[in-house]
PyMOL Python script that loads the backbone (N, CA, C, O; Angstrom):
from pymol import cmd

cmd.read_pdbstr("""\
ATOM      1  N   MET A   1       8.645 -17.709 202.690  1.00  0.00           N
ATOM      2  CA  MET A   1       8.625 -16.809 202.560  1.00  0.00           C
ATOM      3  C   MET A   1       9.120 -15.361 201.623  1.00  0.00           C
ATOM      4  O   MET A   1      10.026 -14.741 202.181  1.00  0.00           O
ATOM      5  N   GLU A   2       8.706 -14.843 200.472  1.00  0.00           N
ATOM      6  CA  GLU A   2      10.147 -14.244 200.517  1.00  0.00           C
ATOM      7  C   GLU A   2       8.877 -13.292 200.375  1.00  0.00           C
ATOM      8  O   GLU A   2       7.748 -13.534 199.951  1.00  0.00           O
ATOM      9  N   GLN A   3       9.596 -11.826 201.006  1.00  0.00           N
ATOM     10  CA  GLN A   3      10.025  -9.682 201.372  1.00  0.00           C
ATOM     11  C   GLN A   3      10.196  -9.531 200.359  1.00  0.00           C
ATOM     12  O   GLN A   3      10.735 -10.010 199.361  1.00  0.00           O
ATOM     13  N   PHE A   4       9.630  -8.729 200.723  1.00  0.00           N
ATOM     14  CA  PHE A   4      10.096  -7.308 198.947  1.00  0.00           C
ATOM     15  C   PHE A   4       9.296  -6.047 199.163  1.00  0.00           C
ATOM     16  O   PHE A   4       8.376  -5.746 199.922  1.00  0.00           O
ATOM     17  N   GLY A   5       9.860  -5.526 198.383  1.00  0.00           N
ATOM     18  CA  GLY A   5       9.550  -3.467 198.457  1.00  0.00           C
ATOM     19  C   GLY A   5       8.137  -3.692 197.793  1.00  0.00           C
ATOM     20  O   GLY A   5       7.573  -4.781 197.685  1.00  0.00           O
ATOM     21  N   ILE A   6       7.632  -2.372 197.335  1.00  0.00           N
ATOM     22  CA  ILE A   6       6.365  -2.129 196.868  1.00  0.00           C
ATOM     23  C   ILE A   6       6.887  -1.751 195.617  1.00  0.00           C
ATOM     24  O   ILE A   6       6.042  -1.348 194.817  1.00  0.00           O
ATOM     25  N   GLY A   7       8.218  -1.777 195.188  1.00  0.00           N
ATOM     26  CA  GLY A   7       8.827  -2.494 193.805  1.00  0.00           C
ATOM     27  C   GLY A   7       8.688  -3.493 193.428  1.00  0.00           C
ATOM     28  O   GLY A   7       7.581  -3.986 193.212  1.00  0.00           O
ATOM     29  N   LYS A   8       9.372  -3.850 193.313  1.00  0.00           N
ATOM     30  CA  LYS A   8       9.449  -5.769 193.536  1.00  0.00           C
ATOM     31  C   LYS A   8       7.712  -5.639 193.682  1.00  0.00           C
ATOM     32  O   LYS A   8       7.369  -6.135 192.608  1.00  0.00           O
ATOM     33  N   ALA A   9       6.669  -5.327 194.266  1.00  0.00           N
ATOM     34  CA  ALA A   9       5.937  -6.050 194.745  1.00  0.00           C
ATOM     35  C   ALA A   9       4.387  -5.053 193.025  1.00  0.00           C
ATOM     36  O   ALA A   9       3.803  -5.591 192.085  1.00  0.00           O
ATOM     37  N   VAL A  10       4.394  -4.457 193.224  1.00  0.00           N
ATOM     38  CA  VAL A  10       4.234  -3.324 191.283  1.00  0.00           C
ATOM     39  C   VAL A  10       5.002  -4.257 189.699  1.00  0.00           C
ATOM     40  O   VAL A  10       4.268  -4.474 188.734  1.00  0.00           O
ATOM     41  N   LYS A  11       5.967  -4.542 189.690  1.00  0.00           N
ATOM     42  CA  LYS A  11       6.234  -5.645 188.999  1.00  0.00           C
ATOM     43  C   LYS A  11       6.030  -6.976 189.376  1.00  0.00           C
ATOM     44  O   LYS A  11       6.344  -7.483 188.299  1.00  0.00           O
ATOM     45  N   GLU A  12       5.794  -7.756 189.962  1.00  0.00           N
ATOM     46  CA  GLU A  12       4.602  -8.737 189.912  1.00  0.00           C
ATOM     47  C   GLU A  12       3.449  -9.319 190.180  1.00  0.00           C
ATOM     48  O   GLU A  12       2.847 -10.393 190.163  1.00  0.00           O
ATOM     49  N   MET A  13       3.336  -7.608 190.570  1.00  0.00           N
ATOM     50  CA  MET A  13       1.711  -7.445 189.855  1.00  0.00           C
ATOM     51  C   MET A  13       1.731  -6.990 188.402  1.00  0.00           C
ATOM     52  O   MET A  13       0.682  -7.438 187.940  1.00  0.00           O
ATOM     53  N   GLN A  14       2.416  -6.292 187.378  1.00  0.00           N
ATOM     54  CA  GLN A  14       2.267  -6.337 185.713  1.00  0.00           C
ATOM     55  C   GLN A  14       2.671  -7.655 185.214  1.00  0.00           C
ATOM     56  O   GLN A  14       3.028  -7.841 184.050  1.00  0.00           O
ATOM     57  N   ASN A  15       2.609  -8.575 186.123  1.00  0.00           N
ATOM     58  CA  ASN A  15       3.639  -9.737 185.331  1.00  0.00           C
ATOM     59  C   ASN A  15       2.388 -11.329 185.564  1.00  0.00           C
ATOM     60  O   ASN A  15       2.328 -12.443 185.044  1.00  0.00           O
ATOM     61  N   GLY A  16       1.628 -10.634 186.559  1.00  0.00           N
ATOM     62  CA  GLY A  16      -0.127 -11.297 186.526  1.00  0.00           C
ATOM     63  C   GLY A  16      -0.464 -11.225 188.201  1.00  0.00           C
ATOM     64  O   GLY A  16      -1.625 -11.407 188.567  1.00  0.00           O
ATOM     65  N   LYS A  17       1.009 -10.850 189.562  1.00  0.00           N
ATOM     66  CA  LYS A  17       0.472 -11.956 190.568  1.00  0.00           C
ATOM     67  C   LYS A  17      -0.386 -11.170 190.999  1.00  0.00           C
ATOM     68  O   LYS A  17      -0.860 -10.232 190.359  1.00  0.00           O
ATOM     69  N   ARG A  18      -0.733 -11.563 192.412  1.00  0.00           N
ATOM     70  CA  ARG A  18      -1.192 -11.020 193.088  1.00  0.00           C
ATOM     71  C   ARG A  18       0.112 -10.953 194.362  1.00  0.00           C
ATOM     72  O   ARG A  18       1.133 -11.616 194.544  1.00  0.00           O
ATOM     73  N   VAL A  19      -0.626  -9.631 195.190  1.00  0.00           N
ATOM     74  CA  VAL A  19       0.264  -9.355 196.486  1.00  0.00           C
ATOM     75  C   VAL A  19      -0.200  -8.608 197.592  1.00  0.00           C
ATOM     76  O   VAL A  19      -0.798  -7.552 197.384  1.00  0.00           O
ATOM     77  N   GLN A  20       0.026  -9.079 198.916  1.00  0.00           N
ATOM     78  CA  GLN A  20      -0.044  -8.823 199.982  1.00  0.00           C
ATOM     79  C   GLN A  20       0.947  -8.327 200.519  1.00  0.00           C
ATOM     80  O   GLN A  20       2.100  -8.100 200.154  1.00  0.00           O
ATOM     81  N   ARG A  21       0.289  -8.159 201.574  1.00  0.00           N
ATOM     82  CA  ARG A  21       1.647  -7.709 202.767  1.00  0.00           C
ATOM     83  C   ARG A  21       1.436  -8.473 204.021  1.00  0.00           C
ATOM     84  O   ARG A  21       0.247  -8.782 204.107  1.00  0.00           O
ATOM     85  N   GLU A  22       2.236  -8.952 205.164  1.00  0.00           N
ATOM     86  CA  GLU A  22       2.216  -9.802 205.608  1.00  0.00           C
ATOM     87  C   GLU A  22       1.607  -9.732 206.525  1.00  0.00           C
ATOM     88  O   GLU A  22       1.208 -10.777 207.040  1.00  0.00           O
ATOM     89  N   GLY A  23       1.241  -8.273 207.188  1.00  0.00           N
ATOM     90  CA  GLY A  23       0.574  -8.176 208.557  1.00  0.00           C
ATOM     91  C   GLY A  23      -1.386  -8.022 208.375  1.00  0.00           C
ATOM     92  O   GLY A  23      -2.373  -8.153 209.098  1.00  0.00           O
ATOM     93  N   TRP A  24      -1.017  -7.609 206.683  1.00  0.00           N
ATOM     94  CA  TRP A  24      -2.419  -7.119 206.731  1.00  0.00           C
ATOM     95  C   TRP A  24      -3.781  -8.197 207.624  1.00  0.00           C
ATOM     96  O   TRP A  24      -3.579  -9.334 208.050  1.00  0.00           O
ATOM     97  N   ASN A  25      -5.343  -7.296 207.728  1.00  0.00           N
ATOM     98  CA  ASN A  25      -6.155  -8.269 208.535  1.00  0.00           C
ATOM     99  C   ASN A  25      -6.357  -9.796 207.948  1.00  0.00           C
ATOM    100  O   ASN A  25      -6.952 -10.560 208.707  1.00  0.00           O
ATOM    101  N   GLY A  26      -5.844 -10.422 206.432  1.00  0.00           N
ATOM    102  CA  GLY A  26      -6.364 -11.558 205.820  1.00  0.00           C
ATOM    103  C   GLY A  26      -5.527 -11.955 205.265  1.00  0.00           C
ATOM    104  O   GLY A  26      -4.523 -11.438 204.775  1.00  0.00           O
ATOM    105  N   PRO A  27      -6.217 -13.746 205.348  1.00  0.00           N
ATOM    106  CA  PRO A  27      -5.687 -14.472 204.352  1.00  0.00           C
ATOM    107  C   PRO A  27      -5.305 -14.190 202.947  1.00  0.00           C
ATOM    108  O   PRO A  27      -4.350 -14.385 202.195  1.00  0.00           O
ATOM    109  N   ASP A  28      -7.230 -13.296 202.924  1.00  0.00           N
ATOM    110  CA  ASP A  28      -7.826 -13.349 201.468  1.00  0.00           C
ATOM    111  C   ASP A  28      -8.149 -11.748 200.980  1.00  0.00           C
ATOM    112  O   ASP A  28      -9.040 -11.267 200.280  1.00  0.00           O
ATOM    113  N   GLN A  29      -7.176 -11.260 201.578  1.00  0.00           N
ATOM    114  CA  GLN A  29      -5.969  -9.405 201.111  1.00  0.00           C
ATOM    115  C   GLN A  29      -5.651  -9.947 200.571  1.00  0.00           C
ATOM    116  O   GLN A  29      -5.293 -11.124 200.548  1.00  0.00           O
ATOM    117  N   TYR A  30      -5.721  -9.044 199.876  1.00  0.00           N
ATOM    118  CA  TYR A  30      -4.767  -8.929 198.204  1.00  0.00           C
ATOM    119  C   TYR A  30      -5.310  -7.052 197.066  1.00  0.00           C
ATOM    120  O   TYR A  30      -6.267  -6.293 196.917  1.00  0.00           O
ATOM    121  N   LEU A  31      -3.461  -7.298 196.462  1.00  0.00           N
ATOM    122  CA  LEU A  31      -3.615  -6.308 196.207  1.00  0.00           C
ATOM    123  C   LEU A  31      -3.736  -6.835 194.519  1.00  0.00           C
ATOM    124  O   LEU A  31      -3.379  -8.013 194.500  1.00  0.00           O
ATOM    125  N   GLU A  32      -4.063  -6.430 193.308  1.00  0.00           N
ATOM    126  CA  GLU A  32      -4.304  -7.452 191.563  1.00  0.00           C
ATOM    127  C   GLU A  32      -4.216  -5.611 190.759  1.00  0.00           C
ATOM    128  O   GLU A  32      -4.888  -4.607 190.999  1.00  0.00           O
ATOM    129  N   LEU A  33      -3.541  -5.757 190.182  1.00  0.00           N
ATOM    130  CA  LEU A  33      -3.095  -4.744 188.483  1.00  0.00           C
ATOM    131  C   LEU A  33      -4.817  -5.989 187.803  1.00  0.00           C
ATOM    132  O   LEU A  33      -4.928  -7.191 187.562  1.00  0.00           O
ATOM    133  N   GLN A  34      -5.796  -4.785 187.753  1.00  0.00           N
ATOM    134  CA  GLN A  34      -7.171  -4.308 186.347  1.00  0.00           C
ATOM    135  C   GLN A  34      -6.252  -4.125 185.210  1.00  0.00           C
ATOM    136  O   GLN A  34      -5.172  -3.563 185.393  1.00  0.00           O
ATOM    137  N   VAL A  35      -6.502  -4.434 184.381  1.00  0.00           N
ATOM    138  CA  VAL A  35      -5.390  -4.186 182.884  1.00  0.00           C
ATOM    139  C   VAL A  35      -6.694  -4.712 181.935  1.00  0.00           C
ATOM    140  O   VAL A  35      -7.321  -5.602 181.361  1.00  0.00           O
ATOM    141  N   PRO A  36      -6.461  -3.073 182.389  1.00  0.00           N
ATOM    142  CA  PRO A  36      -9.070  -2.583 180.850  1.00  0.00           C
ATOM    143  C   PRO A  36      -8.906  -3.262 179.955  1.00  0.00           C
ATOM    144  O   PRO A  36      -7.867  -3.900 180.130  1.00  0.00           O
ATOM    145  N   ASP A  37      -9.430  -3.525 178.936  1.00  0.00           N
ATOM    146  CA  ASP A  37     -10.583  -4.534 177.554  1.00  0.00           C
ATOM    147  C   ASP A  37     -10.925  -4.096 176.877  1.00  0.00           C
ATOM    148  O   ASP A  37     -10.470  -3.011 177.240  1.00  0.00           O
ATOM    149  N   GLU A  38     -11.614  -3.782 175.696  1.00  0.00           N
ATOM    150  CA  GLU A  38     -11.684  -3.494 175.153  1.00  0.00           C
ATOM    151  C   GLU A  38     -13.611  -3.063 175.559  1.00  0.00           C
ATOM    152  O   GLU A  38     -14.503  -2.414 175.012  1.00  0.00           O
ATOM    153  N   ASN A  39     -13.403  -4.148 177.213  1.00  0.00           N
ATOM    154  CA  ASN A  39     -15.331  -3.871 176.934  1.00  0.00           C
ATOM    155  C   ASN A  39     -15.129  -3.425 178.857  1.00  0.00           C
ATOM    156  O   ASN A  39     -15.952  -3.431 179.772  1.00  0.00           O
ATOM    157  N   SER A  40     -13.751  -3.107 178.820  1.00  0.00           N
ATOM    158  CA  SER A  40     -13.302  -1.852 180.684  1.00  0.00           C
ATOM    159  C   SER A  40     -14.350  -0.643 180.360  1.00  0.00           C
ATOM    160  O   SER A  40     -14.927  -0.734 179.277  1.00  0.00           O
ATOM    161  N   LYS A  41     -14.526   0.001 180.833  1.00  0.00           N
ATOM    162  CA  LYS A  41     -15.349   1.416 181.355  1.00  0.00           C
ATOM    163  C   LYS A  41     -14.281   2.094 181.262  1.00  0.00           C
ATOM    164  O   LYS A  41     -14.313   3.074 180.517  1.00  0.00           O
ATOM    165  N   MET A  42     -12.704   1.688 182.174  1.00  0.00           N
ATOM    166  CA  MET A  42     -12.122   2.785 182.535  1.00  0.00           C
ATOM    167  C   MET A  42     -10.520   2.408 181.772  1.00  0.00           C
ATOM    168  O   MET A  42     -10.111   1.264 181.967  1.00  0.00           O
ATOM    169  N   THR A  43      -9.850   3.127 181.127  1.00  0.00           N
ATOM    170  CA  THR A  43      -8.565   3.039 180.721  1.00  0.00           C
ATOM    171  C   THR A  43      -7.330   2.653 179.977  1.00  0.00           C
ATOM    172  O   THR A  43      -6.796   2.232 178.951  1.00  0.00           O
ATOM    173  N   LEU A  44      -7.214   3.259 181.689  1.00  0.00           N
ATOM    174  CA  LEU A  44      -5.800   2.606 181.971  1.00  0.00           C
ATOM    175  C   LEU A  44      -5.315   1.541 183.029  1.00  0.00           C
ATOM    176  O   LEU A  44      -5.827   0.716 183.785  1.00  0.00           O
ATOM    177  N   SER A  45      -4.586   1.802 182.829  1.00  0.00           N
ATOM    178  CA  SER A  45      -4.289  -0.237 184.087  1.00  0.00           C
ATOM    179  C   SER A  45      -4.546   0.348 185.534  1.00  0.00           C
ATOM    180  O   SER A  45      -3.837   1.344 185.678  1.00  0.00           O
ATOM    181  N   TYR A  46      -5.315   0.081 186.667  1.00  0.00           N
ATOM    182  CA  TYR A  46      -5.205   0.583 187.818  1.00  0.00           C
ATOM    183  C   TYR A  46      -5.646  -0.722 189.184  1.00  0.00           C
ATOM    184  O   TYR A  46      -6.628  -1.454 189.312  1.00  0.00           O
ATOM    185  N   VAL A  47      -4.753  -0.587 189.779  1.00  0.00           N
ATOM    186  CA  VAL A  47      -4.497  -1.722 190.836  1.00  0.00           C
ATOM    187  C   VAL A  47      -5.902  -1.532 192.370  1.00  0.00           C
ATOM    188  O   VAL A  47      -6.529  -0.573 192.819  1.00  0.00           O
ATOM    189  N   TYR A  48      -5.848  -2.870 192.669  1.00  0.00           N
ATOM    190  CA  TYR A  48      -7.525  -2.753 193.101  1.00  0.00           C
ATOM    191  C   TYR A  48      -6.816  -3.614 194.166  1.00  0.00           C
ATOM    192  O   TYR A  48      -5.743  -4.181 193.962  1.00  0.00           O
ATOM    193  N   ILE A  49      -7.491  -3.658 195.287  1.00  0.00           N
ATOM    194  CA  ILE A  49      -7.398  -5.356 196.620  1.00  0.00           C
ATOM    195  C   ILE A  49      -8.865  -5.665 196.694  1.00  0.00           C
ATOM    196  O   ILE A  49      -9.821  -4.982 196.327  1.00  0.00           O
ATOM    197  N   GLN A  50      -8.826  -6.802 197.228  1.00  0.00           N
ATOM    198  CA  GLN A  50     -10.194  -7.456 197.484  1.00  0.00           C
ATOM    199  C   GLN A  50     -10.049  -7.398 198.701  1.00  0.00           C
ATOM    200  O   GLN A  50      -9.797  -8.501 199.187  1.00  0.00           O
ATOM    201  N   THR A  51     -10.106  -6.509 199.473  1.00  0.00           N
ATOM    202  CA  THR A  51     -10.629  -7.131 201.102  1.00  0.00           C
ATOM    203  C   THR A  51     -11.123  -7.707 201.639  1.00  0.00           C
ATOM    204  O   THR A  51     -11.911  -8.340 200.937  1.00  0.00           O
ATOM    205  N   VAL A  52     -11.229  -8.116 203.305  1.00  0.00           N
ATOM    206  CA  VAL A  52     -11.439  -9.535 204.154  1.00  0.00           C
ATOM    207  C   VAL A  52     -12.753  -9.714 203.552  1.00  0.00           C
ATOM    208  O   VAL A  52     -13.321 -10.806 203.533  1.00  0.00           O
ATOM    209  N   GLN A  53     -13.313  -8.474 202.982  1.00  0.00           N
ATOM    210  CA  GLN A  53     -14.864  -9.177 203.281  1.00  0.00           C
ATOM    211  C   GLN A  53     -15.113  -9.589 201.735  1.00  0.00           C
ATOM    212  O   GLN A  53     -16.061 -10.324 201.459  1.00  0.00           O
ATOM    213  N   GLY A  54     -14.450  -9.216 200.973  1.00  0.00           N
ATOM    214  CA  GLY A  54     -14.786  -9.835 199.988  1.00  0.00           C
ATOM    215  C   GLY A  54     -14.642  -8.707 198.326  1.00  0.00           C
ATOM    216  O   GLY A  54     -14.090  -8.951 197.253  1.00  0.00           O
ATOM    217  N   ASP A  55     -15.309  -7.652 198.745  1.00  0.00           N
ATOM    218  CA  ASP A  55     -15.645  -6.654 198.432  1.00  0.00           C
ATOM    219  C   ASP A  55     -13.771  -6.657 196.914  1.00  0.00           C
ATOM    220  O   ASP A  55     -12.799  -7.412 196.896  1.00  0.00           O
ATOM    221  N   LEU A  56     -14.037  -5.778 196.234  1.00  0.00           N
ATOM    222  CA  LEU A  56     -13.036  -5.642 195.063  1.00  0.00           C
ATOM    223  C   LEU A  56     -13.425  -3.959 195.142  1.00  0.00           C
ATOM    224  O   LEU A  56     -14.576  -3.527 195.071  1.00  0.00           O
ATOM    225  N   VAL A  57     -11.962  -2.970 195.337  1.00  0.00           N
ATOM    226  CA  VAL A  57     -12.764  -1.320 195.253  1.00  0.00           C
ATOM    227  C   VAL A  57     -10.612  -0.899 195.176  1.00  0.00           C
ATOM    228  O   VAL A  57      -9.643  -1.427 195.721  1.00  0.00           O
ATOM    229  N   PRO A  58     -10.787   0.360 194.136  1.00  0.00           N
ATOM    230  CA  PRO A  58      -9.289   1.075 193.465  1.00  0.00           C
ATOM    231  C   PRO A  58      -8.445   0.344 195.267  1.00  0.00           C
ATOM    232  O   PRO A  58      -8.912  -0.193 196.271  1.00  0.00           O
ATOM    233  N   TRP A  59      -7.339   0.671 194.901  1.00  0.00           N
ATOM    234  CA  TRP A  59      -6.330   1.053 196.104  1.00  0.00           C
ATOM    235  C   TRP A  59      -5.376   2.077 196.107  1.00  0.00           C
ATOM    236  O   TRP A  59      -4.303   1.904 195.530  1.00  0.00           O
ATOM    237  N   LEU A  60      -5.576   2.887 196.557  1.00  0.00           N
ATOM    238  CA  LEU A  60      -3.835   3.894 197.502  1.00  0.00           C
ATOM    239  C   LEU A  60      -3.451   3.284 197.821  1.00  0.00           C
ATOM    240  O   LEU A  60      -3.899   2.160 198.049  1.00  0.00           O
ATOM    241  N   CYS A  61      -1.416   4.072 198.196  1.00  0.00           N
ATOM    242  CA  CYS A  61      -1.328   3.531 198.491  1.00  0.00           C
ATOM    243  C   CYS A  61      -0.605   4.741 199.870  1.00  0.00           C
ATOM    244  O   CYS A  61      -0.300   5.920 199.694  1.00  0.00           O
ATOM    245  N   SER A  62      -0.509   3.993 201.084  1.00  0.00           N
ATOM    246  CA  SER A  62      -0.136   5.218 201.319  1.00  0.00           C
ATOM    247  C   SER A  62       1.361   4.686 202.473  1.00  0.00           C
ATOM    248  O   SER A  62       1.779   3.542 202.656  1.00  0.00           O
ATOM    249  N   GLN A  63       1.798   5.806 202.989  1.00  0.00           N
ATOM    250  CA  GLN A  63       3.277   6.416 203.632  1.00  0.00           C
ATOM    251  C   GLN A  63       3.903   5.266 204.031  1.00  0.00           C
ATOM    252  O   GLN A  63       5.075   5.170 203.668  1.00  0.00           O
ATOM    253  N   THR A  64       3.225   3.926 204.994  1.00  0.00           N
ATOM    254  CA  THR A  64       3.325   2.816 205.806  1.00  0.00           C
ATOM    255  C   THR A  64       4.268   1.690 204.178  1.00  0.00           C
ATOM    256  O   THR A  64       5.444   1.438 203.915  1.00  0.00           O
ATOM    257  N   ASP A  65       2.986   1.361 203.537  1.00  0.00           N
ATOM    258  CA  ASP A  65       2.747   0.655 202.642  1.00  0.00           C
ATOM    259  C   ASP A  65       3.772   0.717 201.659  1.00  0.00           C
ATOM    260  O   ASP A  65       4.158  -0.342 201.164  1.00  0.00           O
ATOM    261  N   LEU A  66       4.435   2.152 201.183  1.00  0.00           N
ATOM    262  CA  LEU A  66       5.287   3.200 199.704  1.00  0.00           C
ATOM    263  C   LEU A  66       6.082   1.756 201.088  1.00  0.00           C
ATOM    264  O   LEU A  66       6.240   0.626 200.625  1.00  0.00           O
ATOM    265  N   LEU A  67       6.321   1.903 202.014  1.00  0.00           N
ATOM    266  CA  LEU A  67       8.024   2.009 202.832  1.00  0.00           C
ATOM    267  C   LEU A  67       8.534   0.455 203.295  1.00  0.00           C
ATOM    268  O   LEU A  67       9.658   0.036 203.573  1.00  0.00           O
ATOM    269  N   ALA A  68       7.562  -0.034 203.265  1.00  0.00           N
ATOM    270  CA  ALA A  68       7.379  -2.138 203.605  1.00  0.00           C
ATOM    271  C   ALA A  68       7.836  -2.346 203.100  1.00  0.00           C
ATOM    272  O   ALA A  68       7.845  -1.994 201.920  1.00  0.00           O
ATOM    273  N   THR A  69       8.837  -3.368 203.859  1.00  0.00           N
ATOM    274  CA  THR A  69       9.057  -4.551 202.833  1.00  0.00           C
ATOM    275  C   THR A  69       8.605  -5.955 203.433  1.00  0.00           C
ATOM    276  O   THR A  69       9.269  -6.967 203.207  1.00  0.00           O
ATOM    277  N   ASP A  70       7.776  -5.969 203.987  1.00  0.00           N
ATOM    278  CA  ASP A  70       6.803  -7.035 203.868  1.00  0.00           C
ATOM    279  C   ASP A  70       5.720  -7.529 203.186  1.00  0.00           C
ATOM    280  O   ASP A  70       4.735  -8.128 203.618  1.00  0.00           O
ATOM    281  N   TRP A  71       6.169  -7.048 201.508  1.00  0.00           N
ATOM    282  CA  TRP A  71       4.958  -7.475 200.394  1.00  0.00           C
ATOM    283  C   TRP A  71       5.830  -8.608 199.308  1.00  0.00           C
ATOM    284  O   TRP A  71       6.818  -8.802 198.600  1.00  0.00           O
ATOM    285  N   GLN A  72       4.260  -9.251 199.976  1.00  0.00           N
ATOM    286  CA  GLN A  72       5.041 -10.837 199.887  1.00  0.00           C
ATOM    287  C   GLN A  72       4.000 -11.812 198.153  1.00  0.00           C
ATOM    288  O   GLN A  72       3.013 -11.201 197.744  1.00  0.00           O
ATOM    289  N   LEU A  73       4.129 -12.272 197.902  1.00  0.00           N
ATOM    290  CA  LEU A  73       2.841 -13.086 196.902  1.00  0.00           C
ATOM    291  C   LEU A  73       2.275 -13.919 197.594  1.00  0.00           C
ATOM    292  O   LEU A  73       2.644 -14.609 198.544  1.00  0.00           O
ATOM    293  N   VAL A  74       0.859 -13.754 196.771  1.00  0.00           N
ATOM    294  CA  VAL A  74       0.110 -14.281 197.498  1.00  0.00           C
ATOM    295  C   VAL A  74      -0.584 -16.169 196.965  1.00  0.00           C
ATOM    296  O   VAL A  74      -1.158 -16.351 195.892  1.00  0.00           O
ATOM    297  N   ALA A  75      -0.398 -16.995 197.717  1.00  0.00           N
ATOM    298  CA  ALA A  75       0.512 -18.150 197.502  1.00  0.00           C
ATOM    299  C   ALA A  75      -1.056 -19.152 196.782  1.00  0.00           C
ATOM    300  O   ALA A  75      -0.920 -20.311 196.390  1.00  0.00           O
TER     301      ALA A  75
END
""", "prot")
cmd.dss("prot")
cmd.show_as("cartoon", "prot")
cmd.util.cbc("prot")
cmd.orient("prot")
């Protein structure tokens, strides 16, 4: 599977794809871009993570995530 850096990961999310790091805790853990619509409380797009427990929460990048080159598309 192709791996890439955070820049391409962001572009892929902007194109509607889900991304994840190869070394994350489980195959169901991923990032996705939430784009608000007229029913949303949020007014700007944001990135959220699906945790290994299946919860969805806003996500912030760590230094290791920012510099990692093992980002990949969710299969």
